[in-house]
C-alpha positions in Angstrom: 0.0 0.0 0.0 1.4 3.4 -1.0 1.6 6.1 1.7 -0.1 9.3 0.5 2.0 12.4 1.4 0.3 15.7 1.3 3.3 17.9 0.4 6.9 17.7 -0.4 7.7 19.6 2.9 5.9 16.9 4.9 7.8 14.1 3.0 11.2 15.7 3.5 10.4 16.4 7.2 9.6 12.6 7.7 12.8 11.7 5.8 14.8 14.1 7.9 14.0 11.9 11.0 15.9 9.0 9.6 19.6 8.3 9.9 21.5 7.9 6.6 24.3 5.4 6.8 25.3 4.6 3.2 25.0 6.1 -0.2 25.3 4.5 -3.6 24.2 5.1 -7.2 21.5 7.7 -6.7 20.5 5.8 -3.5 20.6 6.5 0.2 20.1 3.7 2.8 19.0 4.5 6.4 19.8 2.8 9.7 16.0 2.2 10.0 15.9 0.1 6.8 14.5 2.6 4.3 16.0 3.1 0.9 15.6 6.6 -0.6 16.4 7.1 -4.3 15.7 9.4 -7.2 15.5 9.1 -10.9 14.5 11.4 -13.7 11.7 11.2 -16.3 11.4 13.1 -19.6 8.1 14.6 -20.5 6.9 16.2 -23.8 6.2 19.8 -23.0 3.8 22.3 -24.5 5.8 25.1 -22.7 9.2 26.6 -23.1 9.5 26.3 -26.9 8.5 22.6 -27.0 11.6 21.4 -25.2 11.1 18.3 -23.1 10.7 18.8 -19.4 12.8 16.8 -16.9 11.0 15.6 -13.8 13.0 14.5 -10.7 11.2 11.7 -8.8 12.0 10.8 -5.2 11.2 7.2 -4.2 11.0 5.6 -0.7 11.2 1.8 -0.2 11.3 -0.5 2.8 12.3 -4.2 2.5 12.1 -3.8 -1.3 8.5 -2.5 -1.2 7.4 0.8 -2.5 6.3 3.1 0.4 5.8 6.4 -1.3 7.2 8.7 -4.1 7.1 12.3 -5.1 7.4 13.7 -8.6 8.6 17.3 -8.6 6.1 19.5 -10.3 8.2 22.6 -10.8 11.8 24.0 -10.6 11.4 24.9 -6.9 10.5 21.4 -6.0 13.3 20.1 -8.1 15.8 22.4 -6.4 14.5 21.4 -3.0 14.8 17.7 -3.6 18.2 17.9 -5.3 19.6 20.0 -2.4 18.1 17.7 0.2 19.5 14.6 -1.5 23.0 16.0 -1.9 23.0 17.0 1.7 21.9 13.5 2.8 24.6 12.0 0.6 27.3 13.9 2.5 25.7 12.9 5.8 25.8 9.2 4.7 29.4 9.5 3.5 30.5 11.0 6.9 28.7 8.0 8.6 30.5 5.5 6.3 33.9 7.2 6.8 33.4 7.2 10.6 32.4 3.5 10.6 35.4 2.6 8.4 37.7 4.4 10.9 36.3 2.5 13.8 36.8 -0.8 12.0 40.4 0.2 11.0 41.2 1.1 14.7 39.7 -2.2 15.9 41.8 -4.1 13.4 45.0 -2.2 14.4 44.2 -3.0 18.1 43.6 -6.7 17.5 46.7 -6.9 15.4 48.8 -5.3 18.1 47.7 -8.0 20.6 49.0 -10.8 18.3 
């Protein structure tokens, strides 16, 4: 069952409550088990000289199941989602780096005791 979200702000507020622990190809994984990703879709446009419009789509999954998604309807939504995603990518990279450092230190300590 798809969760209906009233606005992009509500969706991002919910997503901001999660802890992002890894990032990959256009995908973020949370400690809570959610996977947040984005993709783009091209649409024929009647506006702007007939150039195709590009839509950014944010998707949320849990255990491989679709939970909700948001298709950006305008440039402001697109900027908001893109900036949010890039910020969370950095957050996830920091988490991954800190985790790698902990494992490295543990390995060094174990090796020293040999």
